[in-house]
SEDRENDREN-706783 format. One record per residue: residue in three letters; x, y, z of N, C-alpha, C in turn. Coordinates in steps of 0.2 Angstrom, whole numbers, plus 2048, in hexadecimal, padded with zeros to 3 digits. Layout:
<nodes>
AlaXYZXYZXYZ
...
</nodes>
This chain:
<nodes>
Met8047FA800800800800804806800
Ile80380B7FB8078117FB8048177FD
Phe80781A802804820805806826801
Trp8028287FB80482E7F78048347FB
Thr80083480080083A80480683C808
Ala80A83680A81083780E81583A809
Phe81683780381A83A7FE8198417FC
Thr8128437FB81184A7FA81284E7FF
Leu81184C80681385080B81A85280C
Gly81E84D80A82684E80A828852804
Leu8248517FE8268557F882585D7FA
Ile81F85E7FC81D8657FE820868804
Gly82086380982386680F82B86780F
Ser82E86480A83586580A83786C809
Thr83287180783487880783687A80E
His83387781383587981A83C87781C
Cys83E87281884586F81984A874817
Leu84887981384D87E811850882817
Gly84C88381B84E887821851883827
Met84F87D82785187882D85787482B
Cys85787082585C86C82386186F81E
Gly85E87481B862877815869879817
Pro86A87D81C87187F81E875879820
Leu87387482387786E82587986B81E
Ala87486A81A87586781387B86A80F
Leu87B87181088087580C88687480F
Ala88787381688D87281989086C819
Ile88D86781689086081589686180F
Pro89C85E8118A185E80C89F85A806
Met89F85D80089D85A7FA8A385A7F5
Ser8A38557F08A88557EB8A68597E6
Thr8AA85E7E48A98637DF8AC8627D8
Ser8B085D7D88B485B7D28B08577CD
Gln8AB8537D08A784F7CB8A084F7CE
Arg89C8517C98958527CA89184C7CD
Ile8938467C98908407CB89183E7D2
Val89883F7D489A83D7DB8968427E0
Met8958487DE89284D7E388A84B7E4
Ala8878497DE8808467DE8808407E2
Tyr88583C7E28848357E68858377ED
Gln88983B7EF88A83D7F68848407F9
Ala8818457F587B8487F78758437F8
Leu87583E7F38708397F48708357FA
Lys8778337FB87882F801876833808
Tyr87783980887583D80E86D83D80E
Asn86A83E80986283E80985F83780B
Leu86383280886082B80A86182A811
Gly86782C81486882C81B86282E81F
Arg85F83481D859837820853833820
Val85283081A84D82B81984D82581D
Leu85382281E85481D82385181E82A
Thr85382482C85182683384A827833
Tyr84782B82E84082C82E83C82582E
Ala83E82082A83B81A82A83B817831
Leu84181783584281583B83D818840
Leu83C81F840838822844831820842
Gly82F81F83C82881D83A82681783D
Ala82B81283D82A80B84082880C848
Val82C81084B82C811852825814854
Phe82381A85081D81D85181781984E
Gly81881584981381184781180C84C
Leu81680985081580585681180885B
Leu81280F85C80E81386180781385F
Gly8068158588008158557FC80F856
Met7FF8098557FC8038567FA80185D
Ser7FE8038627FC8038697F680786A
Val7F680D8677F08128687EA80F865
Glu7EA80C85F7E580985C7E2803860
Leu7E67FF8627E47F98667E07FB86C
Ala7E280186F7DF8038757D8807874
Gly7D780786D7D180A86B7D181286B
Phe7D681586B7D781C86B7D9820865
Gln7D981C85F7DC81E8597D9824856
Lys7D28248567CE82A8547CF830858
Gly7CF82F85E7D08358637D7838862
Phe7DC8338627E38358617E483985B
Ser7E18378557E183B84F7DF84284F
Ile7D98428537D68498547DA84E858
Val7DD84B85D7E184F8627E885185E
Ile7EB84D85A7F184F8567EF854851
Gly7E985484E7E78588497E585F84C
Ile7E285F8527E18668567E7869858
Phe7EC86585A7F386885C7F686B856
Leu7F68688507F986B84B7F6871848
Leu7EF8718497EB8788477EE87D84C
Phe7EE87C8527F18818577F8883855
Ala7FC87F85380388085280388484B
Ala7FF8838477FF8878407FC88E841
Phe7F688E8457F38958457F689A84A
Phe7F989784F7FC89B85580389B854
Ser80689984F80D89984E811896854
Leu80F89185781288E85C81988B85A
Asn81E88D85E82588B85C827885860
Trp82388085E82387986182987585F
Glu82D87785A83387385883887585D
Ser83987C85F83E87E86383D87C86A
Lys83687C86C83487A873836873874
Leu83586F86F83686786F83E86686F
Ala84186A86B84886986B84C86B871
Asn84987087584C87387B84A86F881
Ser84586B880842867886848863889
Ser84886389084E85F89384F858891
Pro84985489084B84D88E84E84C888
Leu84C85188384F85087C85585587A
Ala85685A87E85B85F87D86285B87D
Arg86385788186985388286A84F87C
Phe86584B87A86584787486684B86E
Phe86385086D86585486786C857867
Gln86F85886D87585B86D87A85586B
Ile87984F86D87D84986B87D848863
Ile87784986187684885987A84E856
Lys87A85485887D859855885858855
Lys88785685B88E85485C89184F857
Gln88C84A85688E84485188E84784A
Ile88A84C84888984F842890853840
Gly89285784689885B84589E857844
Arg89E8518478A484D8478A484A840
Leu89E84883D89E84583689F84A831
Leu89E85183289F85682D8A785782C
Arg8AB8558318B28558318B584F82F
Asn8B184A82E8B484382C8B1842824
Asp8B68428208B48418198B583A817
Ser8B183581A8B182E8188AB82C814
Arg8AB8268118A682480D89F824810
Gln89F82381789982281A89682881D
Ser89B82E81D89983482189283781E
His89183781788B83A815885837817
Leu88583081688082C81887E82D820
Leu88382D82488282D82B88083482D
Ile88283A82A88084082B87884182A
Gly87683E82586F83D82386B839829
Val86E83482B86B83083086A834836
Phe86F83783986F83B83F86A84183E
Asn86A84483886684A83685F849837
Gly85D84383585684183685384183D
Phe85884184285584284985484984B
Leu85784E84785785484A850857849
Pro84E85C84E84785E84E845862847
Cys83F86084583C86383F83586283F
Gly83186883E82A86883E827863839
Met82A86383382785F82D82885782F
Val82D85683282E84F83482984D83A
Tyr82885183E82385084481C84F841
Leu81B85383B81485383881484C835
Ala81984A83281984382E81883D834
Ile81B83E83981B83A83F814839841
Ala81083F84180983E84380583A83E
Gly80783A83880483683380682F834
Ala80C82E83680E82783780B82483D
Val8098288428068258487FF823846
Thr7FB8278427F48258407F481F83C
Thr7F981D8397F98168357F8810839
Gly7FA8118407F880B8447FC805842
Ser80280583F8067FF83D80D80183D
Ile8117FC83F8187FD83F81B7FE837
Val8187F983381A7F982C8187FF828
Asn81180182980E80782681180D829
Gly81380D82F81681383281D81582F
Ala82180F82E82881082B827812824
Leu82280F82082181081981F817818
Phe81A81A81D81882181C81E82681D
Met82282482282882982382D82881D
Met82E82281B83382181583182580F
Leu82A82580E828828808828830809
Phe82783280F82783981182F83B80F
Gly83383781283A83981183C839809
Leu83A83480583B8347FE83883B7FB
Gly83383D7FD8308437FB8348497FC
Thr83884980183C84F80284384F7FE
Ile84484A7FB84B8497F884C84E7F2
Pro84784E7ED8488527E784A85A7E9
Leu84785D7ED8488647EF84F8647F3
Met8508607F88568607FC85C85E7F7
Leu85B8597F38618577EE86285D7EA
Gly85D8617E785E8677E386286C7E7
Ile86086D7ED8648727F186B8717F2
Met86D86A7F38738687F48788697EE
Leu8758677E88788687E287986F7DF
Leu8748737E187487A7DE87787F7E3
Gly87887D7E987B8817EE8768877F0
Asn87988D7F08768937F18728977EC
Val8718937E686E8967E08678997E2
Val8638957E685C8977E885D89D7EC
Lys8598A27EB8598A97EE8558A87F5
Pro8588AC7FA8558AC80184D8AD800
Ser84B8B27FC8448B47FC8408AE7F9
Phe8438AA7F583F8A57F283E89F7F8
Lys84489E7FC84389A80183E89C806
Lys83E8A28088398A580C8328A380A
Val8308A480482A8A380182889B802
Leu82D89780082C89080182B88E808
Arg82E89180D82D88F814826891816
Ser82389681381D898815817893814
Ile81988F80F81488980E813885813
Ala81888481881787F81D81187F821
Pro80F885824809886828803883824
Val80288581E7FD88281A7FC87B819
Ile80287881980387081980086E81F
Met80287182580186F82B7F986F82D
Val7F687482A7EF87582B7EB870827
Ala7ED86F8217EA86A81D7EA863820
Phe7F08618237F185A8267EE85A82C
Ala7ED85F8307EA85F8367E285E835
Leu7DF8618307D886082E7D785982C
Leu7DC8568297DB84F8267DB84B82C
Leu7DF84C8317E08478377D984883B
Ile7D784E83C7D084F83F7CB84C83C
Ala7CA84C8357C58498317C5842832
Arg7CB83F8327CC8388337C983583A
Gly7CB83983F7C98388457C1838846
Leu7BE83D8437B783E8437B383983E
Asn7B783583B7B48308367B0833830
Ile7B383982E7B083C8287B3839822
Asn7AF83881D7B18338177B6836813
Leu7BC8348157C28368117C683080E
Pro7CA8318097CE82B8067D182780B
His7D082180B7D381C8107DB81D810
Glu7DE81E8167E581E8177E8824814
Leu7E48298137E78308107E982F809
His7E582A8057E78297FE7E482E7FA
Phe7E68347F97E38397F57E38387EE
Trp7E98367EB7EA8357E47E682F7E2
Glu7E582A7E57E18247E37DA8267E3
Ala7D882A7E87D182D7E87CF8317E2
Leu7D48357E07D383A7DB7D18367D4
Gln7D48307D47D382C7CE7CC8297CD
Arg7C98297D37C28267D27BD82A7CF
Asp7B88277CC7B282B7C97AE82E7CE
Val7AC8347CD7A78387D27A08357D1
Met79D8337D67968317D67918367D8
Cys78D8387D478883E7D678183B7D6
His77D83D7DA77683B7DB7718407D9
</nodes>
């Protein structure tokens, strides 16, 4: 089962990555002598992120499965959706608050130290490992995708949801790494402004699912659009 919504969320949500992961991606040592080698290194970094996202999806898919077995899946979906609406409309800086919370702050500091060490280490595995560690850093779009992974209620589906989300982020991030600073700051600002719109749309979708409003099963937008419309 393919979650086209997850891929679309990553594709559109990667505009948010320009501000969060863009500076780190541009700081990664890349081979400038051969374009093919440079593209290979950039791809390894991005695949590293996807591996971490898939792992997070499996973990939170397990959480969703536990919630579903307990009979709270619908209510949980509504609560997540309402929280995302508040975060979008009231500009809650929940990424920074979560990153600075005492239980997680130490963990994020360890991750950053490992990334710093890898940035100074020009080995064959460094690009992949930087991506793996980068996947754990706080990011609003990743948390949004995790919310979707939780609602799948399955370890496998949760991992698949997050993997497709990660694959959706690759085209833009790969382009940024290969083009460098060609993209103007004003254009990056416009792209980042799309993030709240995505958050609202996803929040409404989660709430609608929790309320049993007739929506495409498992967020399959594209499959639903291909069906014939029945009128009475």
